[in-house]
N, C-alpha and C positions, 0 to 999 in steps of 0.2 A: 494419309497417316492417321491411325486410330488414336482415340483418346488414351488408350492403354499405353501405346508407344510414346506419346507425349509425356505421360506421367512417369514412365520409366526413364526417359532422358532427363527430365527435371530432377528426379531422385538421384540419378547417376551423377549429374553435375554437382549437386549438393554434397553427395558422398565423396566425390573426388576433391572438391574444395576443402571440405572439413578434414579429410585425411591429410592433405598437404599442410593444413594449418596445424594439425597435431605435431607434425614433424618439424615445422619451421618456426614455431612460436617459441621465443626464449623464456617466457613466463610459464612456469610449470603448472600453475593453477589454471591459466587460460588454456594450456594444452589439454588438461583434464576436461575442461568444459567443451572443447572441440571434440574430444574423444566421446563425450556423451552425445554430441550431435551425430557423430559417426554411428554410434550404436543405435540411436533412434532411427536414423535413416536406413540402417540395415534392417531394422524391424519393419519399416515401410516396404522394403523390397520383399520381405516374406509376405506381407499383406497383398502386394501386387501379384505375387505368385499364387495367391489363393490359399494361403495357409494361415488362417487367423490364430490358431493355437500357437504356432511358432512365433508369430508376431507378438502375442501376449507374453510368451516366455522370454523372448529377447528384450522386450520392453521392461518387464518386471525384474528379471534376474540381472541383466547386464546394465541397462540404462539407469535403473534405479538402485538396485542392490550393490553392484560392484562400484558404481560411481560414488555412492555414499561412503563406502569403505575407503576408497582412494582419496576422496576429499578429506575425510577425517585423518587419514595417514599423513597427508601433506600438512594439514594444520598442526597436528601433534608433533610431527618431525621438525617443522619450522620453529615451534615453541621450544622443543628440546635443544636445538642447536643455537637458537637465538638470532638467526638471520634468515633472509629470504633465500629460497632455493632457486637457482637459475639453471634452466635446461640448456645445454650446449649441444649442438649437432656437429659432432666431429665426422670427418670423412664424408662430407655432403656430396662431393663429386663422385666418390666410389658408390655411394648408395644410389645416386641418380643413374649411373651407368648400369648397375644391376637391375634397377626398376625398369629402365628402358629396354634392357634385354628380355626381361620377363614379359613386358608388354608386347614386344615384337613376336615372341614365341606364342603367346596367347592369340594375338591377332592373326598369326599364320594359321593356327588351327581353325579359327573362326572363318577365315577367308576360304579355306578348303571345305568347310562344312556345307552340306546342301542348303540352299536358300529357303525353300518352302518345305517345312516339316509339318505334317498334319498334327494338329493338337490331339493328344490322347483324350479318350472319353473321361468325363468328370468322375473321379474316384469317390468312393464313399468317404465320409469324414474319418480321418485317422486319429482323432483325439481319444476315443475310447481305447484304441490299441496302445497308444503312447502312455495313457494313464495306467493300463494294466502292466505295462513294462516297468513303469516307475515304482509301483507298489509290489511288483513281483520280483523278477531276477535282479533288478537294479536298485532295490530299496536300500540295501546296506550301503552301496556306493553313494546314493543321494544323501543319506544320513551322515556318512563320514565327511562328505563335502560341506554340509552345513556345520558340523562340529569343527572342521578345520577353519572355516571362516570366523566362527565365534572365538576360537582360540587365538587367531591372528589379531582380531580386534581387541581382545583382552590383553594380549602381549603389547600392542601399541599403547594402550592406556597405561599399562604398568611402566613402560619405558618413558612415557611422557609426563608422569606425575612429578611433582616437585619433591624436594627432600625435606620439606617442612614437617 
């Protein structure tokens, strides 16, 4: 077994454990912290796949940016209603059945896949092409997404302010 395979299985175990913790933890703030662990672990998967740019994007945008907004939203909402928010997992058995069915379906495809697939030749760095796409045809979409996040944060601050 190669070091790459060992690293993948370690990351996969951490990702699975963190994902289960997000769903099963009753404390909403702890669930958000586990979600941050899931997002960081997903970034490590990108790094293991040889995509450092997607690793950095996943880490900066999701693990840092979105988690910061979610933590502020929880803190401001708890302050607004004056009590702790508890996460309840309703229909846990139904969710487990659906998750098991999806797992069996994915495992079935993986079992039928050929075992030894040759690795493709190392491609050139895709970072310049992604950068050109973000400042080219997708620039407006990227700016609107940033504006939406700022408006959502300002709305949360407005609703959380006191009436004093």
